C-alpha positions in Angstrom: 0.0 0.0 0.0 2.9 2.3 0.9 4.7 1.6 -2.3 1.5 2.3 -4.3 1.1 5.7 -2.5 4.8 6.6 -3.2 4.4 5.7 -6.9 1.3 7.8 -7.2 3.0 10.7 -5.6 6.0 10.4 -7.9 3.7 10.4 -11.0 1.9 13.5 -9.7 5.1 15.5 -9.1 6.4 14.6 -12.6 3.1 15.7 -14.2 3.2 19.0 -12.4 6.8 19.8 -13.6 5.9 18.7 -17.2 2.8 20.9 -17.3 4.8 23.9 -15.9 7.5 23.4 -18.6 4.9 23.2 -21.4 3.1 26.2 -20.2 6.3 28.2 -20.0 7.2 27.2 -23.5 3.8 28.0 -24.8 3.8 31.4 -23.1 7.3 32.3 -24.6 6.2 31.1 -28.0 3.0 33.3 -27.8 5.0 36.3 -26.7 7.5 35.8 -29.5 4.7 35.5 -32.0 3.1 38.7 -30.8 6.4 40.5 -31.0 7.0 39.2 -34.6 3.5 40.3 -35.6 4.1 43.8 -34.3 7.5 44.1 -35.9 6.2 42.8 -39.2 3.2 45.1 -39.5 4.3 47.4 -42.3 6.4 44.7 -43.9 3.3 42.6 -44.2 1.4 45.5 -45.9 4.3 45.9 -48.3 4.2 42.2 -49.2 0.5 42.5 -49.7 1.1 45.5 -51.9 -1.6 47.9 -50.7 -3.3 49.4 -47.6 -7.1 49.6 -47.2 -8.8 52.8 -46.0 -12.2 52.4 -44.4 -14.7 55.2 -45.0 -18.4 56.2 -45.0 -19.1 56.6 -48.7 -21.9 59.1 -48.0 -19.8 61.6 -45.9 -19.5 64.6 -48.2 -17.1 66.3 -48.8 -14.6 64.1 -46.9 -15.1 60.8 -48.8 -18.1 59.8 -50.9 -19.4 58.4 -54.2 -20.3 61.1 -56.7 -23.0 60.8 -59.3 -20.7 58.7 -61.5 -20.1 56.2 -58.7 -16.5 57.5 -58.3 -14.9 57.7 -54.9 -13.9 61.3 -54.3 -13.4 63.7 -51.4 -11.0 65.8 -49.4 -9.8 62.8 -47.3 -9.6 60.7 -50.4 -7.3 63.2 -52.1 -5.2 63.4 -48.9 -4.9 59.6 -48.6 -4.0 59.2 -52.3 -1.2 61.8 -51.9 0.1 60.4 -48.6 0.4 56.8 -50.0 1.9 58.0 -53.2 4.7 59.4 -51.0 4.9 56.3 -48.8 5.2 54.2 -51.9 2.3 51.8 -51.5 -1.1 51.5 -53.3 -4.2 52.7 -51.4 -7.6 51.1 -51.7 -10.8 52.5 -50.3 -13.4 50.3 -48.6 -16.9 51.6 -47.7 -17.8 50.3 -44.3 -20.7 50.5 -41.7 -19.5 53.5 -39.8 -20.9 52.1 -36.5 -18.5 49.2 -36.9 -15.4 51.1 -37.9 -13.1 50.2 -34.9 -14.1 46.5 -35.3 -13.3 46.6 -39.0 -9.9 48.1 -38.2 -8.9 45.8 -35.4 -10.0 42.6 -37.2 -7.8 43.5 -40.1 -10.6 44.2 -42.7 -9.2 47.7 -43.1 -5.9 49.3 -42.2 -6.9 52.9 -41.5 -10.1 54.8 -40.6 -9.8 58.1 -42.6 -13.1 59.9 -43.2 -13.8 62.8 -40.9 -12.9 60.6 -37.9 -13.2 62.6 -34.7 -10.6 62.1 -32.0 -12.3 61.2 -28.6 -10.9 59.7 -25.4 -13.1 56.6 -25.8 -11.8 56.0 -29.4 -8.2 56.4 -28.2 -8.6 53.3 -26.1 -9.3 51.3 -29.3 -7.1 52.9 -32.0 -4.0 55.0 -32.4 -4.6 58.5 -33.8 -2.4 60.7 -35.9 -2.2 64.3 -34.7 -5.3 66.4 -35.7 -5.4 67.7 -39.2 -8.8 69.5 -39.2 -11.2 71.2 -36.8 -14.9 70.7 -36.7 -17.9 71.2 -34.5 -21.3 69.5 -34.1 -24.0 71.9 -35.3 -27.8 71.8 -35.1 -29.7 72.1 -38.4 -33.4 72.7 -38.9 -35.6 73.8 -41.7 -35.7 77.6 -42.4 -39.2 78.0 -41.2 -38.7 76.0 -37.9 -39.5 77.6 -34.6 -36.4 76.0 -33.1 -33.8 78.7 -32.3 -31.9 77.3 -29.4 -31.0 74.0 -27.6 -33.8 74.6 -25.2 -36.3 74.6 -28.1 -35.3 71.0 -28.8 -37.4 69.9 -25.9 -40.2 67.6 -27.1 -38.8 67.6 -30.7 -37.6 64.7 -32.9 -33.9 65.1 -33.2 -31.8 62.9 -35.5 -28.1 61.9 -35.7 -26.0 59.3 -37.4 -25.5 56.0 -35.5 -22.0 55.5 -34.3 -21.0 59.1 -35.0 -19.2 61.7 -33.0 -22.5 63.7 -33.3 -24.2 61.0 -31.2 -21.3 61.1 -28.8 -21.6 64.9 -28.5 -25.3 64.6 -27.8 -24.8 61.9 -25.2 -22.2 64.2 -23.5 -25.1 66.6 -22.8 -27.5 63.9 -21.5 -29.6 66.5 -19.7 -30.4 68.1 -23.1 -30.9 64.7 -24.9 -33.4 63.7 -22.1 -35.7 66.5 -23.3 -35.9 65.2 -26.8 -39.1 63.3 -27.8 -38.8 59.8 -26.4 -35.8 61.0 -24.4 -33.2 60.2 -27.1 -32.2 61.1 -30.7 -33.5 59.1 -33.7 -30.6 57.3 -35.3 -29.9 56.8 -39.0 -27.2 54.8 -40.8 -26.0 57.9 -42.6 -26.1 61.7 -42.3 -27.7 61.9 -45.7 -30.7 59.8 -44.5 -31.0 62.0 -41.4 -31.0 65.2 -43.5 -33.4 63.8 -46.0 -35.8 62.9 -43.1 -35.5 66.5 -42.0 -36.5 67.7 -45.5 -39.5 65.3 -45.3 -40.4 67.0 -42.0 -40.5 63.6 -40.1 -37.5 64.9 -38.2 -37.4 68.4 -36.7 -33.6 68.9 -36.2 -30.4 67.1 -37.1 -27.1 67.2 -35.2 -24.2 66.7 -37.6 -20.6 67.6 -38.4 -20.4 71.2 -39.6 -18.1 70.3 -42.5 -20.6 67.8 -43.9 -23.7 69.8 -43.1 -22.4 73.1 -44.7 -21.5 71.2 -47.9 -24.9 69.5 -47.9 -26.7 72.8 -47.4 -24.8 74.5 -50.1 -25.6 71.7 -52.5 -29.4 71.6 -51.6 -30.0 75.4 -51.2 -29.0 77.7 -48.3 -32.5 79.2 -48.2 -34.1 75.8 -47.1 -32.1 75.5 -43.9 -31.2 77.2 -40.6 -28.1 76.5 -38.5 -28.5 77.4 -34.9 -25.9 79.6 -33.2 -25.6 77.1 -30.4 -23.9 73.7 -31.0 -22.8 70.5 -29.3 -19.1 71.3 -29.1 -15.9 71.5 -31.1 -13.7 68.6 -32.1 -10.8 67.6 -34.2 -10.3 65.0 -37.0 -7.5 62.5 -37.0 -6.6 59.3 -38.9 -7.2 56.0 -37.0 -4.6 53.2 -37.2 -4.2 49.9 -35.3 -2.1 50.5 -32.1 0.5 48.0 -33.1 1.0 49.5 -36.6 3.5 52.0 -35.3 5.6 52.2 -38.5 2.5 52.8 -40.6 1.5 55.6 -38.2 5.0 57.2 -38.5 5.0 57.1 -42.3 1.6 58.7 -42.5 2.5 61.4 -40.0 5.7 62.2 -41.9 3.9 62.4 -45.3 1.2 64.7 -43.8 3.9 66.9 -42.3 5.7 67.2 -45.6 2.5 68.0 -47.4 1.8 70.9 -44.9 5.3 72.2 -45.4 5.4 72.1 -49.2 1.8 73.5 -49.7 0.2 70.3 -51.0 -2.2 70.1 -48.0 -3.3 73.7 -48.5 -3.8 73.2 -52.2 -6.1 70.2 -51.6 -8.0 72.1 -49.0 -8.5 75.1 -51.3 -9.9 72.8 -54.0 -12.6 71.5 -51.7 -13.3 74.4 -49.3 -12.0 77.5 -51.1 -9.4 78.1 -48.4 -6.9 76.2 -46.2 -8.9 75.0 -43.2 -6.3 72.5 -42.1 -4.2 72.3 -38.9 
């Protein structure tokens, strides 16, 4: 009986040491794999031959499809010039904007570049370049609306794009949002849909990026709309990149800096906005 017990104890001790050894090797292998993945980030993109930019193809004038079905916009022109300088092809992939960080971190896209607002919450999920444009979240109504201030939004149907910084800005003023009809904004997949709903008078106000809204209003007719003097706050646009793609981030930053210095950034801005509105 004693011999049996000693044998069982010996087997148990050997099993414990074997398991510890295997676990240590596995952990070291996993750490090495993670390190190799990080180090090979840009090399992998070069081998692939292109980078993929994710964007909302309705977000005028930053990145959108024109009447010919061509992908155009301010951010599109910037990205084309940046990757021309980096020396790698760029492809543009329309995405569901509410899923943008997931699309990035699962590898379906390599950058989020389309009027992408820098927020503390988003910084936890992606790495940002330094800001290249300023923006604010404005309130748009029809010209004959009796809405003239934030307090007038009480009891009204207010719309915003799902997953947008407009929605974040509204939620940051929860006491105002609570006064909307049903206590929250109505959400649309795109800003275009929200603004079209406003035109149809099913929605009474829209909160949207000023850059998009001003362009939309200019295209549809200034006389149809009113922009309130109050807004839901200022913000800055940046380019979102996976946190471990440090070399890609550095190359994009350098190209953008060079474009600011040599006047290319200003030229692209003037083509879209009539002036240099960049940072």
